[in-house]
C-alpha positions in Angstrom: 0.0 0.0 0.0 1.3 3.4 -0.9 0.1 7.0 -0.4 -0.3 9.3 -3.5 -1.5 12.9 -3.1 -3.4 12.1 0.0 -5.2 9.1 -1.4 -4.6 5.5 -0.8 -3.5 3.2 -3.6 -3.9 -0.5 -2.8 -1.7 -2.9 -4.8 -3.7 -5.8 -6.3 -2.8 -9.2 -5.2 -4.2 -12.3 -7.0 -6.2 -14.7 -4.8 -3.7 -17.0 -3.2 -0.8 -14.9 -4.4 0.9 -14.5 -1.0 0.8 -18.2 0.0 1.6 -19.3 -3.6 4.7 -17.3 -3.6 6.2 -18.8 -0.4 9.4 -20.7 -0.7 9.1 -24.5 -0.8 10.9 -25.0 2.5 8.3 -22.7 4.2 5.4 -24.5 2.6 6.8 -27.9 3.7 7.2 -26.6 7.2 3.6 -25.5 7.3 2.3 -28.7 5.9 4.3 -30.8 8.3 2.6 -29.1 11.2 -0.9 -30.1 10.0 -2.6 -33.5 10.4 -1.9 -35.5 7.3 -5.5 -35.4 6.1 -5.6 -31.6 6.4 -2.2 -31.3 4.6 -3.6 -33.2 1.6 -6.7 -31.1 1.5 -4.7 -28.0 0.9 -4.8 -29.1 -2.7 -8.2 -27.3 -3.0 -6.7 -23.9 -2.0 -5.7 -23.0 -5.5 -4.3 -24.4 -8.7 -0.7 -23.7 -7.5 -1.4 -25.6 -4.3 -2.9 -28.7 -6.0 0.3 -30.7 -5.5 2.0 -28.8 -2.7 1.2 -31.6 -0.2 3.5 -33.9 -2.1 6.4 -31.9 -0.5 5.5 -33.3 2.9 8.6 -34.5 4.9 6.6 -36.0 7.8 3.8 -38.7 7.6 1.7 -39.6 10.6 -0.7 -42.5 10.2 -2.5 -42.7 13.5 -5.9 -43.3 15.0 -7.2 -39.8 13.9 -6.1 -40.4 10.3 -7.8 -43.8 10.1 -10.9 -42.4 11.7 -11.0 -39.7 9.1 -10.6 -42.1 6.2 -13.4 -44.4 7.6 -15.7 -41.4 7.9 -15.0 -40.1 4.4 -14.4 -43.3 2.4 -16.6 -45.8 4.3 -15.0 -49.2 3.9 -11.3 -48.5 3.5 -8.3 -50.4 2.3 -5.7 -48.5 4.4 -2.7 -50.2 2.8 -3.8 -49.0 -0.7 -4.2 -45.4 0.5 -0.8 -45.4 2.3 0.8 -46.9 -0.8 -0.7 -44.1 -3.0 0.5 -41.4 -0.6 4.0 -42.7 -0.6 4.0 -43.0 -4.4 3.1 -39.4 -4.9 5.5 -37.8 -2.4 8.4 -35.9 -4.1 10.6 -34.9 -1.2 12.6 -36.9 1.3 10.6 -38.3 4.3 12.4 -37.4 7.5 9.7 -38.6 10.0 7.3 -41.5 9.7 4.8 -42.5 12.4 2.8 -45.7 11.8 0.1 -47.2 14.1 -0.6 -50.7 12.9 -3.9 -51.2 14.7 -6.7 -50.0 12.4 -9.6 -51.1 14.4 -10.6 -54.7 14.1 -7.4 -55.8 12.3 -3.8 -54.9 11.8 -2.0 -53.6 8.8 -0.5 -56.2 6.5 3.0 -57.2 7.6 4.3 -57.4 4.0 3.1 -53.9 3.2 4.7 -52.5 6.4 8.0 -54.2 5.5 7.9 -52.6 2.0 7.2 -49.2 3.4 10.1 -49.5 5.8 12.3 -50.6 2.9 11.2 -47.6 0.9 12.1 -45.3 3.9 15.4 -47.0 4.5 16.5 -46.1 1.0 15.6 -42.5 1.7 17.7 -42.4 4.9 14.7 -42.0 7.3 15.8 -40.1 10.5 12.7 -40.4 12.8 10.6 -43.6 12.9 7.8 -44.7 15.2 6.0 -48.0 14.9 3.2 -48.7 17.4 1.0 -51.7 17.8 -1.0 -49.9 20.5 -0.9 -52.5 23.3 -1.9 -55.2 20.9 -0.2 -58.6 20.7 3.5 -58.8 20.2 4.5 -58.7 16.5 7.7 -59.3 14.7 9.5 -56.1 13.6 9.8 -55.4 9.9 13.0 -57.0 8.7 14.0 -53.8 6.8 14.0 -51.8 10.0 17.5 -53.0 10.6 18.6 -51.4 7.4 17.6 -47.9 8.5 21.1 -47.0 9.6 20.5 -43.2 9.4 18.0 -43.3 12.2 18.3 -40.6 14.8 15.1 -41.3 16.7 13.2 -44.6 17.1 10.1 -45.5 19.0 8.7 -49.1 19.2 5.5 -50.4 20.9 4.5 -54.0 21.3 7.2 -55.8 19.2 9.6 -58.6 19.5 13.1 -57.3 18.9 15.0 -60.1 17.0 17.6 -58.6 14.7 19.4 -60.7 12.0 22.9 -62.0 12.7 24.3 -59.4 10.3 22.9 -56.5 12.2 25.6 -54.2 13.6 23.4 -51.6 15.4 22.2 -48.1 14.8 25.4 -46.0 14.8 23.6 -42.6 14.6 20.7 -43.3 17.0 20.2 -40.5 19.5 16.9 -41.3 21.2 15.1 -44.6 21.8 11.8 -45.4 23.4 10.8 -49.0 24.0 7.3 -49.8 25.2 6.3 -53.4 25.6 9.2 -54.6 23.6 10.5 -58.1 24.1 14.2 -59.0 23.7 15.7 -62.4 23.6 17.6 -63.3 26.9 21.1 -62.0 26.8 20.6 -59.8 23.8 19.7 -56.5 25.6 23.1 -55.3 26.5 24.5 -56.5 23.1 22.0 -54.3 21.3 22.6 -51.2 23.3 26.3 -51.6 22.9 25.6 -51.1 19.2 24.1 -47.7 19.7 27.1 -45.7 20.8 25.6 -42.2 20.2 22.5 -42.8 22.3 21.7 -39.8 24.6 18.0 -40.4 25.5 16.6 -43.8 26.6 13.1 -44.7 27.7 12.2 -48.2 28.7 8.5 -48.5 29.6 6.3 -51.4 30.8 9.0 -54.0 31.4 10.5 -53.9 27.9 13.3 -56.3 28.7 12.2 -59.9 28.5 8.7 -61.3 28.7 5.7 -59.0 28.3 3.0 -61.1 29.9 4.8 -62.7 32.8 6.1 -60.9 35.8 9.5 -59.7 34.8 12.4 -61.1 36.9 15.6 -59.1 36.4 18.9 -58.7 38.1 19.7 -55.3 39.3 23.1 -55.5 37.7 21.7 -55.5 34.2 20.8 -51.8 34.6 24.4 -51.0 35.3 25.5 -53.2 32.4 23.3 -51.1 30.1 24.7 -47.9 31.5 28.2 -49.2 31.0 27.7 -49.5 27.2 26.0 -46.1 26.9 28.7 -43.5 27.8 26.9 -40.6 26.2 23.5 -41.2 27.8 22.0 -37.9 29.2 18.4 -38.8 30.0 17.1 -42.1 31.3 13.5 -43.1 31.9 12.8 -46.5 33.5 9.5 -48.1 34.4 9.4 -51.0 36.9 5.8 -52.1 36.5 5.4 -55.8 37.3 9.1 -56.2 37.9 10.7 -58.5 40.5 14.3 -57.7 41.4 16.9 -60.3 42.3 19.6 -59.3 44.7 22.8 -59.7 42.8 24.7 -56.6 43.6 22.1 -53.9 44.2 23.7 -53.1 47.5 27.2 -52.9 46.0 28.2 -49.6 44.7 28.7 -49.5 41.0 32.4 -49.3 40.2 31.8 -46.7 37.5 30.3 -43.3 37.5 28.3 -41.8 34.5 29.1 -38.1 34.4 27.0 -37.4 31.2 23.6 -38.3 32.7 21.6 -35.3 33.7 18.0 -36.5 34.0 16.7 -39.7 35.7 13.0 -40.6 35.9 12.0 -43.8 37.7 8.4 -44.9 37.3 6.3 -47.5 39.1 8.9 -48.0 41.9 7.8 -50.5 44.5 8.5 -48.6 47.8 8.1 -51.9 49.7 10.8 -53.6 47.8 14.2 -53.0 49.4 16.2 -54.5 46.5 14.5 -52.2 44.0 15.0 -49.1 46.2 18.7 -50.1 46.7 19.2 -50.3 43.0 17.6 -46.8 42.6 19.8 -45.4 45.3 22.9 -46.9 43.6 22.0 -45.4 40.3 21.6 -41.9 41.9 25.1 -42.3 43.5 26.5 -43.2 40.1 25.4 -39.9 38.4 27.5 -37.2 39.9 26.1 -34.5 37.5 22.5 -35.5 37.9 20.3 -32.4 37.7 16.7 -33.7 37.4 15.3 -36.6 39.5 11.7 -37.8 39.4 10.4 -40.8 41.3 6.8 -42.1 40.9 5.7 -45.2 43.0 3.7 -48.1 41.8 0.1 -46.9 41.1 -1.3 -50.1 42.6 0.6 -49.8 45.9 -1.3 -50.0 49.2 -1.1 -46.5 50.6 -1.2 -47.9 54.1 1.8 -50.1 53.5 5.0 -48.9 55.1 7.8 -47.7 52.9 10.9 -49.9 53.1 13.7 -48.5 55.2 17.1 -48.6 53.7 20.3 -48.9 55.7 22.4 -46.5 53.6 25.2 -44.0 54.2 23.9 -40.7 52.7 27.4 -39.3 52.9 28.4 -41.5 50.0 26.2 -39.4 47.7 28.9 -36.7 47.6 28.1 -33.3 46.1 25.1 -33.9 43.8 24.2 -31.2 41.3 20.4 -31.7 41.6 18.3 -28.7 40.6 14.9 -30.4 40.4 13.5 -33.2 42.5 10.0 -34.5 42.1 8.3 -37.2 44.2 4.8 -38.1 42.9 2.1 -39.8 44.9 4.2 -40.0 48.1 2.8 -38.9 51.5 5.2 -37.8 54.2 5.2 -35.8 57.4 6.9 -32.5 57.7 9.7 -34.1 59.8 10.2 -36.8 57.1 10.5 -34.1 54.4 13.0 -32.2 56.4 15.2 -35.2 56.8 15.0 -35.9 53.1 16.5 -32.5 52.4 
């Protein structure tokens, strides 16, 4: 707009001219922030935007997407639609989120494996595959070819890599929820992820999903020993039974890189589990954030296990934030905890 002799002259802009003139990287950034179905529907904005959605770099196939398809299309062959979307994309896919539960059935294993193969050839960086608390499924074999992965999230899968697998050398963050490993393979796998800085293990993702998990406390320190760059650690101990095999022995190694520790579903009546938690805290001299949440199913009237520990061995911790959730204590008990 410009002023000419006291009057206003408004420059004419064609409909859709502003958004149509945006650089491709800006358009992609906008599209990636929209639900997938809305990103595809931008094709109706104008002729220039008809195929802009094909520049998407993130694809999220979740419950909301499947619900939308079912509402619009009626009876849907989800695999066919996902195949068509992947076929039309022009850019590199950086992030891919796939929920395999589509209501009364699960997506076809062969189709999933082909999608992962396609993504592996593109150098996928961020991958999520969720079975949404369904039965344990085998992971797509081509997942182990995604060596450029930076972020990986798995839910309800059996982790059984081929003998030729040598790990994810570039992996920075890993979240495992209801993931089953073969006995003895846990530490081996983590040793093949040397760059890992963020680890979440939720709902006893170490051995057997449906039985009560029996673990040795030393396995946690074995995991830490092969992850020297780890900065954030989230552990959930729901339905876990600890064996006393060194929980009361101080770990011979400290882990100076770890800054955040969150322990979920801790059994406050289990002395071995509490001792293991205490040993972990002692092993993190630069720990800044600590969060502890007890088991949700714990009897509130039950007494918290008393530990015979020397608090002087903690040294000078760097804690800046400490959160205890669902724990009742008297004022005197809180004062002693400080």
